[in-house]
C-alpha positions as CSV (number, residue, x, y, z in Angstrom):
1,L,-15.9,24.2,5.6
2,K,-16.2,27.0,8.1
3,S,-15.1,30.4,6.8
4,G,-11.3,30.5,6.6
5,A,-10.8,26.8,7.5
6,L,-8.8,24.3,5.6
7,P,-9.7,20.6,5.3
8,P,-8.0,18.5,7.9
9,E,-4.8,17.0,6.4
10,G,-5.1,13.3,5.8
11,L,-8.9,13.2,5.8
12,N,-10.1,10.0,4.3
13,D,-12.8,7.4,4.5
14,S,-13.0,6.6,8.2
15,K,-12.7,2.9,7.4
16,Q,-9.3,3.6,5.9
17,L,-8.0,5.3,9.0
18,T,-6.7,3.7,12.2
19,R,-8.5,4.4,15.5
20,A,-5.6,6.7,16.5
21,Q,-5.9,8.6,13.2
22,R,-9.7,9.0,13.6
23,D,-9.2,10.1,17.2
24,H,-6.6,12.7,16.1
25,M,-8.8,14.0,13.2
26,F,-12.0,14.3,15.2
27,P,-11.3,17.7,16.9
28,Q,-9.9,19.0,13.6
29,I,-13.1,18.1,11.8
30,M,-15.3,19.5,14.5
31,N,-13.3,22.8,14.4
32,S,-13.1,23.2,10.6
33,C,-16.4,21.8,9.4
34,H,-20.1,22.5,9.8
35,I,-21.7,19.4,11.2
36,G,-25.3,18.2,10.8
37,Q,-26.6,15.1,12.5
38,G,-29.7,13.1,11.4
39,W,-31.0,10.5,13.7
40,V,-34.1,8.3,13.5
41,E,-35.2,5.9,16.2
42,A,-36.0,2.3,15.5
43,D,-39.8,2.9,15.7
44,V,-39.5,5.6,13.0
45,I,-37.7,3.1,10.8
46,D,-40.4,0.6,11.5
47,E,-43.1,3.2,10.6
48,L,-41.4,4.8,7.5
49,G,-39.3,1.9,6.3
50,L,-35.5,2.1,6.0
51,T,-35.3,4.2,2.8
52,N,-37.7,6.9,4.0
53,A,-36.0,6.9,7.4
54,L,-32.7,7.5,5.7
55,K,-34.3,10.3,3.6
56,K,-35.5,11.9,6.8
57,A,-32.2,11.6,8.6
58,T,-30.3,13.0,5.6
59,F,-32.7,15.9,5.3
60,D,-32.5,16.6,9.0
61,A,-28.7,16.6,9.0
62,V,-28.4,18.9,5.9
63,S,-31.0,21.2,7.3
64,Q,-28.6,22.0,10.1
65,L,-26.0,23.3,7.7
66,E,-25.7,26.6,6.0
67,A,-26.9,25.1,2.8
68,D,-29.4,26.4,0.3
69,H,-30.8,25.0,-3.0
70,E,-27.6,26.0,-4.8
71,T,-25.2,24.4,-2.4
72,I,-23.6,21.4,-3.9
73,I,-24.2,18.5,-1.5
74,V,-22.4,15.2,-2.2
75,I,-24.0,12.0,-0.7
76,D,-21.8,9.0,-0.5
77,G,-23.5,6.1,-2.3
78,S,-25.9,5.6,-5.2
79,Q,-29.2,6.9,-3.8
80,N,-29.9,10.6,-3.5
81,F,-31.8,10.9,-0.3
82,L,-32.4,14.6,-1.0
83,E,-34.1,14.1,-4.3
84,G,-37.4,15.8,-4.3
85,T,-36.4,18.4,-1.8
86,H,-35.3,22.0,-2.3
87,Y,-31.6,20.9,-2.2
88,T,-31.6,20.6,-6.0
89,S,-27.8,20.6,-6.3
90,S,-27.4,17.4,-4.4
91,K,-25.7,14.4,-6.1
92,T,-24.4,11.0,-5.3
93,T,-20.9,9.6,-5.7
94,I,-20.0,6.0,-4.8
95,G,-16.9,6.2,-2.6
96,A,-17.3,9.9,-1.9
97,D,-16.0,9.6,1.6
98,A,-12.6,8.7,0.2
99,S,-12.6,10.7,-3.0
100,V,-14.5,14.0,-2.6
101,P,-12.6,16.8,-0.7
102,I,-14.6,18.7,1.8
């Protein structure tokens, strides 16, 4: 969260929200949260393979945040795509997008 910001009320797994709820939450998320985006093109996926491309995208996204090696980073799922990086406080949680507050 950005300094002084509160988590958007009603935030949940996007699949659990209606389109109207997602549209309503989007500006709140953008205003209250630091956002990092990781993208890889199809040719990069072809070159690296899906798992390594996901690792690259995750690292690229987290690198845009104000995170250091002590920042707790929760990745939704069972595979820690930041394992082996300097983000040593990263962990995985299945269903994190619905259960872990920002």
